[in-house]
One Martini backbone bead per residue (centre of mass of N, CA, C, O) as a GRO file, in nm:
protein
   89
    1UNK     BB    1   0.652   1.015  -1.511
    2UNK     BB    2   0.721   1.323  -1.528
    3UNK     BB    3   0.920   1.562  -1.528
    4UNK     BB    4   0.990   1.771  -1.284
    5UNK     BB    5   0.932   2.076  -1.149
    6UNK     BB    6   1.150   2.242  -0.942
    7UNK     BB    7   0.945   2.462  -0.840
    8UNK     BB    8   0.657   2.280  -0.823
    9UNK     BB    9   0.670   1.959  -0.836
   10UNK     BB   10   0.545   1.837  -1.092
   11UNK     BB   11   0.448   1.506  -1.190
   12UNK     BB   12   0.136   1.572  -1.298
   13UNK     BB   13  -0.010   1.771  -1.571
   14UNK     BB   14  -0.312   1.645  -1.492
   15UNK     BB   15  -0.551   1.430  -1.485
   16UNK     BB   16  -0.670   1.144  -1.349
   17UNK     BB   17  -0.776   1.030  -1.614
   18UNK     BB   18  -0.511   1.057  -1.774
   19UNK     BB   19  -0.342   0.882  -1.584
   20UNK     BB   20  -0.506   0.626  -1.608
   21UNK     BB   21  -0.469   0.589  -1.914
   22UNK     BB   22  -0.153   0.583  -1.909
   23UNK     BB   23  -0.161   0.320  -1.698
   24UNK     BB   24  -0.419   0.129  -1.735
   25UNK     BB   25  -0.639   0.246  -1.540
   26UNK     BB   26  -0.862   0.333  -1.327
   27UNK     BB   27  -0.983   0.614  -1.186
   28UNK     BB   28  -1.045   0.489  -0.910
   29UNK     BB   29  -0.765   0.374  -0.852
   30UNK     BB   30  -0.611   0.641  -0.872
   31UNK     BB   31  -0.773   0.799  -0.663
   32UNK     BB   32  -0.708   0.616  -0.420
   33UNK     BB   33  -0.401   0.642  -0.432
   34UNK     BB   34  -0.384   0.955  -0.417
   35UNK     BB   35  -0.534   0.985  -0.148
   36UNK     BB   36  -0.333   0.825   0.017
   37UNK     BB   37  -0.087   1.008  -0.047
   38UNK     BB   38  -0.219   1.265   0.064
   39UNK     BB   39  -0.268   1.169   0.360
   40UNK     BB   40   0.061   1.119   0.381
   41UNK     BB   41   0.205   1.377   0.247
   42UNK     BB   42   0.338   1.309  -0.050
   43UNK     BB   43   0.097   1.459  -0.191
   44UNK     BB   44  -0.064   1.700  -0.408
   45UNK     BB   45  -0.384   1.801  -0.503
   46UNK     BB   46  -0.450   1.973  -0.802
   47UNK     BB   47  -0.583   2.130  -1.073
   48UNK     BB   48  -0.286   2.077  -1.229
   49UNK     BB   49  -0.223   1.816  -1.040
   50UNK     BB   50   0.059   1.645  -0.928
   51UNK     BB   51   0.237   1.699  -0.618
   52UNK     BB   52   0.532   1.683  -0.467
   53UNK     BB   53   0.584   1.699  -0.112
   54UNK     BB   54   0.740   1.407  -0.028
   55UNK     BB   55   0.980   1.197  -0.123
   56UNK     BB   56   1.016   1.003   0.119
   57UNK     BB   57   0.719   0.925   0.145
   58UNK     BB   58   0.683   0.823  -0.144
   59UNK     BB   59   0.903   0.595  -0.123
   60UNK     BB   60   0.742   0.420   0.089
   61UNK     BB   61   0.537   0.322  -0.161
   62UNK     BB   62   0.803   0.182  -0.284
   63UNK     BB   63   0.913  -0.108  -0.354
   64UNK     BB   64   1.266  -0.096  -0.312
   65UNK     BB   65   1.304   0.198  -0.253
   66UNK     BB   66   1.532   0.465  -0.277
   67UNK     BB   67   1.699   0.759  -0.173
   68UNK     BB   68   1.881   0.987  -0.292
   69UNK     BB   69   2.060   1.271  -0.241
   70UNK     BB   70   1.866   1.415  -0.467
   71UNK     BB   71   1.567   1.256  -0.426
   72UNK     BB   72   1.574   1.003  -0.601
   73UNK     BB   73   1.464   0.717  -0.713
   74UNK     BB   74   1.606   0.389  -0.655
   75UNK     BB   75   1.605   0.057  -0.706
   76UNK     BB   76   1.388  -0.079  -0.866
   77UNK     BB   77   1.191  -0.319  -0.930
   78UNK     BB   78   1.099  -0.521  -1.151
   79UNK     BB   79   0.866  -0.596  -1.345
   80UNK     BB   80   0.703  -0.872  -1.181
   81UNK     BB   81   0.807  -0.869  -0.920
   82UNK     BB   82   0.799  -0.933  -0.611
   83UNK     BB   83   0.585  -0.666  -0.511
   84UNK     BB   84   0.537  -0.523  -0.757
   85UNK     BB   85   0.299  -0.261  -0.728
   86UNK     BB   86   0.273  -0.277  -0.429
   87UNK     BB   87   0.092  -0.145  -0.155
   88UNK     BB   88   0.137  -0.073   0.150
   89UNK     BB   89  -0.061  -0.066   0.470
   0.00000   0.00000   0.00000
């Protein structure tokens, strides 16, 4: 994701379709994931993109992630590691 704007906390300033293409996923998959994050109050979906609403809640959806004192996620598992990319239910 792009560097977020500290005032607006925009993590992705574009459409869900653009995000899906950037990630190599279907729009349906991205939509389902974003709706789940939105229902958990981790992100807000706006006409301008995806806004981080609660970093700690968002980190709960990242296997192996911890939140630093500054609020950024650290210690992510390497791609392809067991459980990497899986969202717990």
